[in-house]
C-alpha positions in Angstrom: -172.7 129.0 -61.1 -175.7 127.4 -60.0 -176.2 124.0 -60.0 -179.1 124.3 -62.3 -176.6 125.9 -64.6 -174.0 122.9 -64.2 -176.6 120.3 -64.7 -177.6 122.2 -68.0 -173.8 122.5 -69.2 -173.4 118.6 -68.4 -176.8 117.9 -70.5 -175.6 119.9 -73.2 -171.8 118.5 -73.2 -173.0 114.5 -73.3 -175.4 115.6 -76.4 -172.7 117.2 -78.7 -171.3 114.9 -81.4 -167.9 115.3 -80.1 -168.7 113.4 -76.5 -171.0 110.8 -78.0 -168.1 109.8 -80.1 -165.4 110.2 -77.9 -168.0 107.6 -75.2 -168.5 105.2 -78.3 -164.4 105.1 -78.9 -164.7 103.8 -74.9 -167.2 101.3 -75.1 -165.7 99.9 -78.2 -162.0 99.7 -76.8 -163.2 98.2 -73.2 -165.2 95.6 -75.4 -162.2 94.9 -77.6 -160.1 91.5 -77.6 -157.1 93.6 -76.5 -159.0 94.9 -73.3 -160.5 91.7 -72.1 -157.5 89.4 -72.9 -155.3 91.5 -70.2 -155.7 90.1 -67.1 -154.1 86.3 -69.3 -151.0 88.3 -70.8 -150.2 91.4 -68.7 -149.6 89.6 -65.6 -147.2 87.2 -66.9 -145.7 89.8 -69.5 -145.0 92.1 -66.4 -143.0 89.5 -64.3 -141.3 88.4 -67.1 -139.7 92.1 -67.9 -139.3 91.9 -64.0 -137.2 88.9 -63.2 -135.8 87.9 -67.1 -135.0 91.1 -68.6 -134.5 93.0 -65.7 -132.3 90.8 -64.5 -130.1 91.0 -67.6 -130.5 94.9 -67.1 -129.0 94.5 -63.6 -126.6 91.7 -64.5 -124.9 94.1 -67.1 -125.1 97.5 -64.5 -123.0 95.5 -62.3 -120.5 94.6 -64.6 -119.7 98.2 -64.8 -118.8 98.2 -61.1 -116.0 96.9 -58.8 -118.9 94.8 -56.5 -117.0 91.6 -55.0 -119.6 90.2 -52.6 -118.6 91.6 -49.9 -119.8 96.1 -49.6 -122.6 97.1 -51.4 -121.7 98.3 -55.1 -122.0 102.1 -55.9 -124.9 102.5 -58.5 -123.7 106.0 -59.7 -122.9 107.0 -62.9 -119.5 108.6 -62.3 -118.4 105.0 -60.6 -119.5 103.2 -63.6 -116.7 101.9 -65.8 -115.4 99.2 -68.2 -112.8 98.0 -66.3 -114.2 94.5 -65.9 -114.1 93.9 -69.7 -110.8 95.0 -70.0 -109.4 92.7 -67.5 -111.3 90.0 -68.9 -109.4 91.1 -72.3 -106.1 90.5 -70.4 -107.3 87.2 -68.5 -105.2 84.4 -70.2 -108.3 81.9 -69.0 -110.8 84.2 -70.9 -109.3 83.0 -73.8 -109.0 79.7 -72.7 -112.1 79.2 -72.0 -113.8 81.0 -75.1 -111.9 79.4 -77.1 -113.2 76.0 -76.0 -116.5 77.6 -75.7 -116.5 77.8 -79.8 -114.5 74.9 -80.4 -117.4 73.1 -78.1 -120.3 74.7 -80.1 -119.2 74.6 -83.3 -117.7 70.9 -83.4 -120.8 69.5 -81.1 -123.0 71.3 -83.3 -122.0 70.4 -86.9 -121.0 66.2 -85.8 -124.7 66.2 -84.2 -126.1 67.2 -87.6 -124.3 65.0 -89.6 -125.1 62.0 -86.7 -128.9 62.5 -86.1 -129.4 63.1 -90.7 -127.5 59.6 -90.8 -130.2 58.2 -88.1 -133.0 60.0 -89.7 -132.3 58.1 -92.8 -131.4 54.6 -91.2 -134.6 54.4 -89.3 -136.6 55.9 -92.2 -135.7 53.5 -94.6 -136.7 50.6 -91.9 -139.5 48.2 -92.3 -139.8 47.1 -88.9 -138.9 48.5 -85.7 -138.6 52.3 -86.4 -140.7 52.9 -83.4 -138.3 51.1 -81.0 -135.5 52.8 -82.5 -136.8 55.9 -82.0 -137.3 55.5 -78.7 -133.7 54.2 -78.1 -131.9 57.2 -80.0 -134.4 59.6 -78.5 -133.9 58.4 -75.0 -130.8 60.2 -73.6 -132.3 63.4 -74.8 -134.6 62.9 -72.0 -132.0 63.0 -69.3 -131.0 66.0 -67.4 -126.7 67.1 -67.7 -126.4 65.8 -64.1 -127.7 62.3 -65.0 -125.7 62.1 -68.0 -122.4 63.5 -66.4 -122.6 61.2 -63.7 -123.1 58.3 -66.5 -120.3 59.5 -68.3 -117.8 59.7 -65.6 -118.4 56.6 -64.7 -117.9 56.0 -68.4 -114.9 57.4 -68.7 -113.5 55.6 -65.3 -109.7 54.6 -66.1 -109.6 51.7 -64.1 -113.2 49.8 -63.8 -115.2 52.4 -66.7 -116.9 50.3 -69.6 -115.0 51.8 -72.6 -111.7 50.6 -71.5 -113.3 46.9 -70.0 -114.3 46.7 -73.8 -111.1 47.3 -75.3 -109.7 44.8 -72.8 -112.3 42.3 -73.6 -111.9 43.0 -77.1 -108.0 42.6 -76.9 -107.6 46.5 -77.6 -106.5 47.3 -74.6 -104.0 49.5 -76.1 -106.8 52.0 -77.0 -107.5 52.6 -72.9 -107.1 55.8 -72.1 -107.6 58.3 -69.0 -110.2 60.2 -70.9 -111.0 62.8 -68.2 -107.9 63.5 -67.3 -105.6 63.4 -70.4 -105.9 67.5 -71.1 -105.3 66.3 -74.7 -108.6 64.3 -74.6 -110.7 66.1 -71.8 -112.6 68.4 -74.2 -113.2 65.5 -77.0 -114.4 63.1 -74.3 -117.2 66.3 -73.3 -118.2 66.7 -76.9 -118.6 63.2 -77.4 -121.0 62.7 -74.3 -123.2 65.7 -75.2 -123.3 64.0 -79.0 -125.0 60.9 -77.2 -127.5 62.8 -75.7 -128.5 65.4 -78.6 -127.4 63.3 -81.6 -131.4 61.4 -81.0 -132.7 65.4 -80.6 -131.6 65.8 -84.1 -132.4 62.4 -85.4 -136.0 63.1 -84.9 -136.7 66.6 -85.8 -134.9 65.2 -89.1 -136.8 62.0 -89.3 -140.0 64.7 -89.1 -139.2 66.5 -91.9 -138.4 63.2 -94.2 -141.8 62.8 -93.5 -143.0 65.8 -95.0 -141.2 64.8 -98.4 -143.6 64.0 -100.8 -143.2 60.3 -101.9 -143.3 61.2 -105.9 -139.5 63.3 -104.9 -138.0 59.8 -104.6 -139.9 58.3 -107.2 -139.1 60.8 -109.7 -135.2 60.5 -108.4 -135.1 56.7 -109.5 -136.5 57.2 -112.3 -133.6 59.8 -113.5 -131.6 57.0 -112.5 -130.5 58.6 -109.3 -128.7 55.7 -106.9 -129.4 56.0 -103.1 -126.7 58.4 -102.1 -127.2 60.5 -105.0 -131.4 60.7 -104.3 -130.0 61.8 -100.7 -127.3 64.0 -101.7 -129.0 66.1 -104.6 -132.6 65.5 -103.3 -133.7 64.9 -100.3 -131.0 66.7 -98.0 -131.6 69.9 -99.8 -135.3 70.0 -98.6 -134.0 69.6 -94.7 -132.5 73.3 -95.0 -135.1 74.5 -92.4 -135.0 71.9 -90.3 -131.2 71.7 -90.0 -131.1 75.6 -89.4 -133.8 74.7 -86.6 -131.7 71.7 -85.1 -128.7 74.2 -85.0 -129.5 76.9 -83.0 -131.1 74.7 -80.3 -127.8 72.5 -80.0 -125.6 75.6 -80.4 -127.7 77.1 -77.7 -127.6 73.9 -75.6 -123.7 73.8 -76.0 -123.5 77.5 -74.0 -125.6 75.4 -71.4 -122.9 72.9 -70.5 -122.3 74.1 -67.9 -124.1 71.6 -65.4 -122.3 69.0 -67.5 -119.0 70.1 -67.0 -119.7 71.0 -63.0 -120.8 67.7 -62.1 -117.4 65.9 -63.7 -114.9 68.6 -62.8 -116.2 70.8 -60.3 -115.5 74.5 -60.8 -112.4 73.7 -62.3 -112.5 71.8 -65.3 -108.8 73.2 -66.2 -107.7 75.2 -69.2 -108.7 71.8 -71.2 -112.2 72.0 -70.9 -112.9 75.4 -69.1 -116.3 77.1 -70.6 -117.5 80.6 -70.5 -120.5 79.7 -68.0 -118.3 77.5 -66.2 -115.8 80.5 -65.7 -119.3 82.9 -65.0 -119.6 80.6 -62.0 -116.3 79.8 -60.7 -115.5 84.0 -61.0 -119.0 85.0 -59.4 -119.3 82.3 -56.6 -116.3 80.6 -55.7 -113.6 83.6 -56.5 -116.5 86.4 -55.2 -115.6 88.5 -58.1 -119.3 89.4 -59.0 -118.9 92.3 -61.0 -116.5 90.0 -63.2 -118.8 86.9 -63.2 -121.2 89.5 -64.0 -119.2 90.9 -67.1 -118.9 87.1 -68.3 -122.7 86.5 -68.3 -122.7 89.4 -70.3 -120.5 87.8 -72.6 -122.2 84.6 -72.9 -126.1 86.4 -72.8 -124.5 88.7 -76.2 -123.4 85.5 -78.1 -126.6 83.9 -77.7 -128.2 87.0 -79.2 -125.7 86.5 -81.8 -126.7 83.0 -82.3 -130.4 83.8 -82.0 -130.9 87.1 -84.3 -129.8 85.6 -87.9 -132.4 83.0 -86.9 -135.4 85.1 -85.9 -134.6 87.1 -89.3 -134.9 83.8 -91.2 -138.1 83.0 -89.8 -139.3 86.6 -89.9 -138.3 86.2 -93.7 -140.2 82.7 -94.1 -142.8 83.9 -92.6 -143.3 81.5 -89.7 -142.8 84.6 -86.7 
């Protein structure tokens, strides 16, 4: 085929309707917002996929091996099994840590919701000093788990701690306890400290939601003869359901991340009375060099988080907020 023939065929193809349509479609795609925005969203998406979701997948694959941190694991399908998960089911330490995790998750979340709601109602009805009380109640939430862990470790000290000292000052020294040393009190002491830290967060979200309720609802309840408590119980609190769900999800996720607080106070072995899955995962992987077992515990924690978040995301999607 001669050069002139090739040039003629190219010109005929470029002048055809199909070619022009295809070329116009390509130009339209290159000018679209999707293509122009790719330099902004594609790199972080790839990085997140690699280091977040890739890490989650690798953790699960690692849990199917017998990796102990010494010899490189064999990543072959024939060597994959669920031995670590069966071992987990037979481990009494796992069940005590799982029980403590569930108790911490449920009790801590519910009490924080009640405390936050009560504080929000009190602050909302104050005539003066609302800004001061908002700051005071929210300040603990701005502190890290490490800071609050050290702070409460000192507060709970049985000899020089503030709590037992105050009991002695008011003549109630018989109430003094070894708050962190007594296995019967250890987990409850941890929950009280965490509630002190996160009660202000619940308060500030509830307070913002209370401010969105029209004043006419309060006035209508008063006209109908509802007292203070009945007005809030029957009229105001039912309108805070969306805020309650959002707060509960955040608090439950934070309860699963209480590792830092416990590690600062107790180290990697808080004992069966206060052990949780996050601490157990760290202990098995980094202290006992049972990396595969630690990865299996990490997978259980991840699944627990998904179980918590999935209904919330579905709830948000149905409300059109996602």
